[in-house]
C-alpha positions as CSV (number, residue, x, y, z in Angstrom):
1,M,46.1,149.7,141.8
2,F,44.9,153.2,140.9
3,K,48.0,153.7,138.8
4,N,47.2,150.7,136.7
5,L,43.6,151.7,136.4
6,F,44.6,155.3,135.4
7,R,47.0,154.0,132.8
8,K,44.4,151.6,131.4
9,I,41.8,154.3,131.2
10,T,44.1,156.9,129.6
11,G,45.7,154.4,127.2
12,L,49.2,155.0,128.7
13,D,49.7,151.2,129.2
14,K,49.3,150.7,125.4
15,L,51.5,153.7,124.7
16,K,54.2,152.4,127.0
17,A,54.1,149.0,125.4
18,E,54.3,150.6,121.9
19,T,57.2,152.7,123.0
20,E,59.1,149.8,124.4
21,A,58.5,147.8,121.2
22,A,59.7,150.8,119.1
23,V,62.8,151.1,121.2
24,Q,63.5,147.4,120.8
25,L,62.9,147.6,117.0
26,A,65.3,150.7,116.8
27,A,68.0,148.8,118.7
28,E,67.7,145.8,116.4
29,S,67.7,148.1,113.3
30,T,70.8,149.9,114.6
31,K,72.6,146.6,115.2
32,I,71.7,145.4,111.6
33,A,72.8,148.7,110.2
34,K,76.1,148.6,112.1
35,E,76.8,145.0,110.9
36,A,76.0,146.1,107.3
37,V,78.4,149.0,107.5
38,E,81.1,146.7,108.9
39,A,80.5,144.2,106.2
40,A,80.8,146.9,103.5
41,E,84.0,148.1,105.1
42,R,85.5,144.6,105.0
43,A,84.4,144.2,101.4
44,K,86.0,147.5,100.4
45,E,89.2,146.6,102.2
46,A,89.3,143.2,100.5
47,E,88.7,144.9,97.1
48,E,91.6,147.3,97.8
49,L,93.9,144.5,98.9
50,A,93.0,142.6,95.7
51,K,94.2,145.5,93.6
52,L,97.6,145.6,95.3
53,N,100.7,143.7,94.3
54,P,101.7,140.9,96.7
55,K,104.4,143.0,98.4
56,D,102.1,146.0,99.1
57,R,99.3,143.6,100.1
58,A,101.5,141.9,102.7
59,T,102.8,145.3,103.9
60,R,99.3,146.6,104.3
61,K,98.4,143.5,106.3
62,K,101.6,144.1,108.4
63,E,103.1,140.7,107.3
64,P,106.7,140.0,106.4
65,W,107.2,139.3,102.7
66,V,110.0,138.2,100.5
67,A,110.0,136.8,96.9
68,V,112.4,135.7,94.2
69,L,111.6,138.1,91.4
70,N,113.8,136.5,88.8
71,T,116.5,133.9,88.4
72,H,119.4,134.8,86.1
73,V,121.8,132.3,84.6
74,N,125.0,133.2,82.9
75,K,124.6,131.9,79.3
76,D,128.3,131.5,78.9
77,N,128.8,129.6,82.2
78,I,125.7,127.8,83.4
79,R,127.3,127.4,86.9
80,N,127.0,131.1,87.5
81,G,124.0,133.2,88.0
82,F,122.0,135.0,90.6
83,F,118.6,135.5,92.1
84,E,116.8,138.8,92.1
85,L,115.0,139.3,95.5
86,D,112.5,141.8,96.8
87,W,111.2,142.2,100.3
88,N,109.3,144.6,102.6
89,E,110.6,146.3,105.8
90,L,108.7,143.8,107.9
91,F,110.7,141.0,106.5
92,V,113.9,142.7,107.4
93,L,112.5,143.4,110.9
94,K,111.7,139.7,111.2
95,L,115.2,138.7,110.1
96,K,116.7,141.1,112.7
97,Q,114.5,139.5,115.4
98,E,115.9,136.1,114.3
99,G,119.5,137.3,114.6
100,Y,120.4,138.0,111.0
101,G,120.9,141.7,111.4
102,F,123.1,144.0,113.5
103,D,122.9,147.7,114.2
104,G,124.2,149.6,111.2
105,D,123.7,146.7,108.7
106,L,122.1,147.6,105.4
107,D,118.8,145.8,104.7
108,E,120.4,144.2,101.7
109,E,123.2,142.8,103.8
110,I,120.7,141.3,106.3
111,V,118.6,139.7,103.5
112,D,121.8,138.4,101.8
113,R,123.0,136.8,105.1
114,W,119.7,135.0,105.4
115,F,119.6,134.0,101.7
116,R,123.1,132.6,101.8
117,E,122.3,130.5,104.9
118,L,119.1,129.3,103.2
119,C,121.0,128.2,100.1
120,A,123.7,126.5,102.2
121,N,120.9,124.7,104.2
122,V,119.4,123.4,100.9
123,V,122.8,122.0,99.8
124,T,123.3,120.4,103.3
125,D,119.8,119.0,103.3
126,E,120.5,117.3,100.0
127,G,123.5,115.5,101.7
128,M,126.2,117.4,99.8
129,N,129.2,117.9,102.1
130,V,131.0,120.4,99.9
131,P,132.1,123.9,100.7
132,V,129.5,126.4,99.6
133,S,130.6,129.5,97.8
134,T,127.6,131.9,97.5
135,G,129.2,134.7,95.6
136,T,128.8,138.4,96.2
137,I,125.9,140.7,96.7
138,D,125.0,143.3,94.0
139,I,122.5,145.9,95.2
140,N,120.1,147.5,92.7
141,E,117.2,149.3,94.3
142,V,113.9,149.0,92.5
143,K,112.1,152.4,92.2
144,K,108.5,152.2,93.3
145,K,106.0,153.1,90.5
146,N,103.2,155.4,91.5
């Protein structure tokens, strides 16, 4: 009882209430500032990802990626041609996990094994029961531009 009276007379009760309110306001401000920093970081990351090509974007996001860069058809024999593929290391890792690769295989061999099976499956799915000759692999590494 005397404590409360003493606090009231000296104004400590108001000071305590003001201090508690200030602490609460500081905590809320800190939370808002933290959320703003996180939002800015997400926006910066999204902006950086938008500047990357699809392969680098997928790699940065730790996602497997493969694409057909070009399709080439022999102008003298339309039955012949090839696909130009590109992929990231995560795609090769995924193929190895799915059983397409063996120790010592080149990445190109692993991707080629997958692509041949994919093409054969397309032919089979179309109801064509013919032997599938998928040709040979020709490896040309693309140099990364900096």
